C-alpha positions in Angstrom: 109.1 132.3 114.8 105.8 131.0 113.2 106.8 132.1 109.8 110.1 130.4 110.1 108.2 127.2 111.3 105.8 127.2 108.5 108.7 127.7 105.8 110.6 124.6 107.3 107.4 122.7 107.3 106.6 123.7 103.6 110.2 122.8 102.7 110.1 119.6 104.4 107.0 118.5 102.6 107.5 115.6 100.1 107.0 116.2 96.4 104.0 114.5 94.9 104.4 111.3 93.0 103.8 112.8 89.6 106.3 115.5 90.1 109.0 113.1 91.5 108.3 110.9 88.2 108.4 113.7 86.2 112.0 114.7 87.7 113.2 111.3 87.4 112.6 111.0 83.7 113.8 114.3 82.9 117.1 113.7 84.8 117.3 110.3 83.0 116.8 112.0 79.4 119.4 114.7 80.3 122.0 111.9 81.6 121.4 109.9 78.5 121.6 112.9 76.1 124.7 114.0 77.8 126.5 110.6 77.6 125.4 110.0 73.9 126.9 113.4 72.9 130.1 113.0 75.0 131.6 109.9 76.6 129.8 107.4 74.5 129.6 109.3 71.0 132.4 107.1 69.8 131.0 103.7 70.8 130.2 101.8 67.7 130.9 104.7 65.4 132.3 104.2 61.9 135.5 105.7 60.7 134.0 109.1 59.8 132.5 109.2 63.3 128.8 108.5 62.3 126.4 105.9 63.2 127.4 105.6 67.0 125.6 102.8 69.1 124.2 105.4 71.4 122.1 107.8 69.6 120.7 111.0 71.3 117.1 111.5 72.4 116.4 113.7 69.4 117.6 111.0 66.9 115.7 108.5 68.7 112.4 110.6 68.5 113.2 111.5 64.8 113.3 107.8 64.1 110.0 107.3 66.0 108.2 110.0 64.1 109.6 108.5 60.8 108.6 104.9 61.4 105.1 106.1 62.7 102.0 104.4 64.0 102.0 102.0 61.1 105.4 100.2 62.3 104.7 100.4 65.9 101.3 99.5 66.4 101.1 96.1 64.7 104.2 95.1 66.7 103.0 96.8 69.9 99.4 95.1 69.7 101.0 91.5 69.5 103.2 92.1 72.5 100.3 93.8 74.5 98.0 90.7 73.9 100.8 88.4 74.9 101.7 90.3 77.9 97.9 91.0 79.0 97.2 87.1 78.5 100.1 86.2 80.5 99.8 88.8 83.3 95.9 87.5 83.8 96.9 83.7 83.9 99.8 84.1 86.1 98.2 86.5 88.6 94.9 84.7 88.6 96.8 81.5 89.7 98.9 83.3 92.0 96.1 85.1 93.7 94.0 81.7 94.1 96.9 79.9 95.4 97.7 82.7 98.1 93.9 82.9 99.2 94.0 79.0 99.4 96.9 79.3 102.2 94.4 81.3 104.4 91.7 78.6 104.2 94.5 75.6 104.6 97.6 77.0 106.1 99.4 73.8 105.7 99.7 74.8 101.9 101.8 77.7 102.6 105.2 76.2 102.4 104.4 74.1 99.4 102.9 77.1 97.4 105.7 79.5 98.5 108.4 76.9 97.4 106.5 76.5 94.0 106.7 80.5 93.8 110.5 80.2 94.5 111.0 77.7 92.0 109.2 79.7 89.3 111.3 82.6 90.3 114.6 80.5 90.1 113.8 79.2 86.5 116.0 80.7 83.9 113.5 82.1 81.5 115.9 82.4 78.6 116.6 78.4 79.0 112.8 77.7 79.5 111.7 79.6 76.3 113.2 77.1 73.9 111.6 74.2 75.8 108.2 76.0 76.0 108.4 76.5 72.2 109.1 72.9 71.4 106.0 71.7 73.6 103.6 74.7 72.5 104.8 75.2 68.9 104.8 78.0 66.6 101.5 80.3 66.3 99.9 81.1 63.1 100.9 84.1 61.3 100.1 87.6 62.9 98.8 85.5 65.9 100.3 85.8 69.6 103.0 83.4 70.9 101.9 80.9 73.4 105.7 80.7 74.6 105.4 84.4 75.1 102.2 84.2 77.1 103.7 81.4 79.3 106.9 83.2 80.0 104.9 86.2 80.9 102.8 84.3 83.4 105.8 82.8 84.9 107.4 86.2 85.3 104.7 87.7 87.3 103.8 84.5 89.5 106.5 84.9 92.0 106.0 88.7 92.8 102.2 88.3 93.1 102.4 85.2 95.4 104.7 86.8 97.6 103.0 90.2 97.8 99.5 88.6 98.2 100.6 86.3 101.0 102.1 89.2 102.9 99.1 91.4 102.2 96.5 88.8 103.3 98.6 88.2 106.6 98.4 91.8 107.5 94.7 91.9 108.7 94.1 93.3 112.2 94.0 90.4 114.8 91.3 92.0 116.8 88.9 92.1 113.8 89.6 88.5 112.8 88.8 87.5 116.6 85.6 89.5 116.3 84.5 87.5 113.1 85.5 84.2 114.9 83.4 85.2 118.1 80.2 85.7 116.0 80.7 82.2 114.4 82.5 83.0 111.3 85.0 80.5 110.0 88.2 81.0 107.9 86.3 81.7 104.8 84.3 84.4 106.3 87.4 86.0 107.9 89.2 85.9 104.5 85.9 87.6 102.9 85.1 90.0 105.6 88.5 91.1 106.8 91.6 89.9 105.2 90.6 90.5 101.6 89.9 94.2 102.6 92.9 94.9 104.5 95.2 93.2 101.8 93.8 95.3 98.9 96.6 97.8 99.1 99.1 95.1 99.1 97.5 93.0 96.5 97.3 96.1 94.2 100.9 97.0 94.8 101.9 93.3 93.8 99.6 93.6 90.6 101.4 97.1 89.7 104.8 95.8 90.0 103.9 92.6 88.1 103.2 94.6 85.0 106.6 95.5 83.7 107.7 91.8 84.5 104.8 90.6 82.1 106.0 93.0 79.5 109.5 91.7 79.8 108.5 88.1 80.0 106.4 88.5 76.7 109.2 90.1 74.8 111.7 87.4 75.8 109.2 84.7 74.7 108.9 86.6 71.4 112.7 85.9 70.7 112.1 82.1 70.5 108.5 82.0 70.2 108.2 81.9 66.4 106.2 85.3 65.9 106.8 87.6 62.9 105.4 90.3 64.8 105.9 92.1 68.2 108.5 94.0 69.9 110.9 91.2 70.1 111.0 90.4 66.4 111.3 94.2 65.8 114.2 94.5 68.1 115.8 91.7 66.3 115.5 92.9 62.9 116.7 96.3 63.7 119.6 94.8 65.3 120.4 92.7 62.4 120.0 95.6 60.0 122.0 97.8 62.2 119.3 100.3 62.5 120.5 101.7 65.7 117.9 104.6 66.3 115.0 102.1 65.4 116.2 99.6 68.1 116.4 102.3 70.5 112.9 103.6 69.6 111.6 100.1 69.9 113.3 99.5 73.2 111.8 103.0 74.5 108.2 101.9 73.2 108.5 98.8 75.2 109.6 100.8 78.2 106.6 103.1 77.8 104.2 100.3 77.5 105.5 98.9 80.9 105.6 102.3 82.6 101.9 103.0 81.1 100.7 99.7 82.7 102.6 100.4 86.1 100.8 103.9 86.2 97.4 102.4 85.6 97.6 100.1 88.4 98.9 103.0 90.7 95.9 105.1 89.8 93.4 102.3 90.4 95.3 101.7 93.8 94.8 105.3 94.7 91.2 105.4 93.8 90.2 101.9 95.2 92.3 102.3 98.3 92.7 105.9 99.1 93.4 105.1 102.8 96.8 103.5 101.5 98.3 106.6 100.1 97.5 108.5 103.3 94.5 110.4 101.5 91.0 110.7 102.5 88.5 109.4 100.1 87.0 112.8 99.3 90.5 113.8 98.1 
């Protein structure tokens, strides 16, 4: 009886996050490989059956190895710089505005509407207008348009996540600070920021892929000669299918790596949020 109970308890135990992520990646690669080799093998292929629009994973990896670091790093560095700058500016503004709502609650509706407007703005339409205002960067430099679009892309997510997190503080703790003479600012520093850390870090984690996407979209119209965006456009125009898929894969890995970094930071900074003890 005890053995069966232990067996059922062990079987019901969820997989660790790294294992679940690994299984998901492996399943995606297998499905991609099967689809490219079967139902999608003839899509975009020439008359002799070669040059399909959906290459297999080995073909993409072979192209990645052939292009090497000399091709990818100059492009990746530009996009990383743009995404990082937009990420910092967009999140800094979002966090400052979210914190101001707790000091001045009357601003909440205005800031929420501002965040919704930024979310509803069509990024593809804003890009050309931003390029007209900001202009083209010098050769090899980051695009101001890409930085702006990256910042807009993260603003809504962080505002909504931070507002929800900052409101999650325990009411009894807030009342205790108030009883001892603490005002809204002291409540914010002593209670609300601490309890909001898990939610804020989660919002920042989700914002990383959005920043990369915004930067790549901004590069399409940002007048840059290097970056993930120009590399994708050049590969498309030259019908370099495996390279286009390789560049897209690298962009996805960049977004995933940033997401993973913030997931690890959240695990170490706020161990209580993941159900682990700090000693673990």
